[in-house]
N, C-alpha and C positions, 0 to 999 in steps of 0.2 A: 851957494848949496847946489849940490847935481839934481837934477829932474828927477821926480820921482814916478817910477813905473805904474803904469795903470792897471787897476785887477779886473779882470771880467770872472767874477767867481759865480758859479751855478748852484743854487741848492736844490737839488731833486726831491726833496723831502721823502715822503714816502710812496714813491714812484719809481717803476722798471724794476721789470725782470733782469735777470744775466743776459739773456738772450736781447732784449731792448737795449741794454746798456750797450751790449755789444754792437748793433747796428749803429747808435748814435755816436762811438767813440770812432767807428771806421768813417764816417762821415767827419766827426771833427779832425782827424787825421787829414783827412784831404783836404780840408780848410784852411787848416793852419798856417800851412804854407802859402798859401796865396795872400794872406793878410801883410798889407804893410804896415810899419813900422814895428814897434814895440809894445808889446803886453803880456802880462801874465796872466794866463786862463788856469782856473783851479775847479775841480769838481767834486763837489761836495755829496758822495752818493750813499744810499743806503750801505749799510754793512754787508749784506750778501752780495750785492755788485761790486764793492771795492776791489777785489783781484781781478777784474773784467774791465774796471776801469784802468787799473795798473797795467793790463796787459795790452791795452790797444793800440799801443804803439807811438800815440801822440806826445807831444811837449806838455800836456797841462800837466799840472800835479793834481796830486789825489786825496780828497779830503775827506775825514769821517764827519757825520754830524754832530756827534759827541763822544764823550768818554768818561770812564769811571778812573779816579786818579789812585786806587790800589793797583799792585802790579796782579795781583791774584787773589783769590780766595772762596768765599761761599756766598756769593753776590749774584744770584739769579739773574738773568736777563741784561747782566751788565759787558762792558768790553773796554779789556783793557788797553794802554799806548803799545805794550810787547804784541799784542794781538793786532792793532792796526798797522805798526811797523811791519808785521812780518807779510802784510798784504799788500807792500806798497804806500802807505800812506805817507806823504810829506806836509799837511795840514790838517787840523782839525779844529771846528767852530765849538766855542765854548758860549752859555750862556743867550743863546738865541731864545725869543721872547715865547715862541713855543713849548722851549722846555722849562722856562722860568714859570709861567702862566698864562691862561686862558683867558680870554677878554672877549667881551662884547656877548652876543647870540650867540648860543653854542648851535653845533650843526643838530639837526634833527636826531641822528642816531645816536647823539651824545646829549639827550635831554635832560635838563636842569644844569643847576651852575656846578660844576664840576671844580673851582675854585684852582688850585695847584695841582694839576694832573699829573707831572712830572717832576716837580717838587724843587726844582734849581731854585736857589736864592744866592744873593752876593759872594756868600760865605762859600758854598759850594764851586761857584764858579770860580772862584779866587783858587781853591785848590784844585780846580782841573786844570786852570790856565798854567799853575804853577810846575803842573806835572809834565803838561805839554811841552812848557820851553825847557825844563828838566831833561826831556827825553831826546831835546833836540829837533823838533817838529815845529813848525810855523803855528801858533794859534791864532785863530779869528775870535775875538774878544767883541759880542754883539750889546749894545746899549739902545737904548729908545724909552719913549714914555709912552703911557694908554691918553685915550681921547680925554678922560676923566683928568688925569694930571694936567694935560696940555691947556683944556677949559679953565682949570683950576692956577694958569700960570705958574705951574710948578715945572716944566719941562728941563729948564736948565740944570735947577736944584736935583731932580731926580737922576740924569744923566750923569753930574757929576759925581753922587754917590755911589751911582754903577762903575764909573771909573775907580773913583777913590780904591774901591772893595777890589773890583778886580783885576786890579793893578798891584795891589798889595804885595809888599814883599820881592818886587821884581826891580832889577836893576835896570838903569839906562839902557844897556847894549840890548836886554831884552825886549823889551817895550819898543826899541825902534826897530825891532824885526817881526812886529807882532802887528795883525792888520788889527784894525776898530773897525766895525761895522754899525754905521747910525740906521736904525730900522724903527722909526715912527711905526708902533705897534698898531696903531689906526688904518694906517696905510698898507700893512703885509695881506695880501690875498685878496683885498677889496677892490682894486682897479684906483683908490685915490691916492694920490701923489703929493706930496708935501711941497708946494711953492717952489722952485728953485731958490729964489732968495732965501726964504727960510732955510730952507736944505743947507745952504752954503753959510747961512750964521751958525747954526747948531753944528756943521763940523768943522767951523774955525773955532768954536768956544770947544769942542772936543780937544783940538789942538792946543788951545789957550789951557785947559787942564793938565794935559801933559807937559806943558812947558814949566807950568807951575809945579806940578811934580818932581820933576827931574831939570832939565834945560830947555833952551830953545834949539838948539841942535838937535835932540831928540824929537822935539815937537815937530820940526822940519822934516825928520827923515821919515816917520812914523806915515802908513798909508792909511787913509781914513777913507772908506766907502760908504756909500748912498744903501741902503736896504729895503727900501718899500714901494715895490711894486715898479720897479725899472725896466724900460720896454722900450724895443727900437723907436719907438714914436716918441719918447721925453728923454731918450739918453742924451741927445746934442745939447739942450738946453741945462741938464744936469752936470755934466762932465767938462765944459766951460768955467765953472766955478773952478776959482784957484784953490779950493781947499776940499773939494771932492776927489778921490785918486780911483774911481771905480765903482763897482755896485757888486753888492750880492744879490742875485739876481732867483727869483723863483719861479713864477707860472712861465715866464719869456725865456727862461733857460731849457726846457724839457725838449724842446725841438731844436736841432743844429740851426734850420734854417731861421727862428724866432733868436735867437742868440747871437747870430751871427755880425748884426748891424749893431750890439752892443761891443762885441768884440774888436770889429772894426775900428768902433769909437774909440776906445781905450787903447788903440793901438796908434792913434795919431795924438796921443799924448796931451 
């Protein structure tokens, strides 16, 4: 088995204007040639900044944070794969927990229990990932459990169900080229981090599910990322685990200075 190339994926979420994105990409372009080793860097930017990221001149991949599976039509507020490709996208996030559901105490400006704000579920996530693969882009499938599910001992069952539904209908070659991000929902944006041994256990379990659904070669090839409050402070402990192949990074990716140690650690392999 060849060594898997680690991925440093930045998820900017709803942050950065085009001008801010241009400054960031200039800094990233200057940084990447100084990084020793090999890593894949992907920037998942807001739709409005994607063209700016693509024009930044760096070697980083360009990722959309979501997509609709229809090619065109009366779908106000949605974006198609053709539109993402038109601005230079190479990757697409699907099934991020913030697209599936909101959990825990809502922000003050979103008072009340909003439930499924954006409405993604296992069925729509599968439609999106299938469309991404058919378009020749790289999908990043996000899976993860809530605090309530973890406390109820349902972590593995929840994630396996999300994997089985999300990957349904895809062949082994498509899955081998797909990124899978384990993001414990209770650790996203909270500063809480899944303990290294537990993050490794779950990522190994993800790989085991892929092996059961397809074969060991596919499981050995697919790259599994950790996506819960990774930072420069905890990246070493997480990436020394054999089944964690990089990170889907939120807050720590919003400046190149904070993202740099994660990129450099990913490049070490």
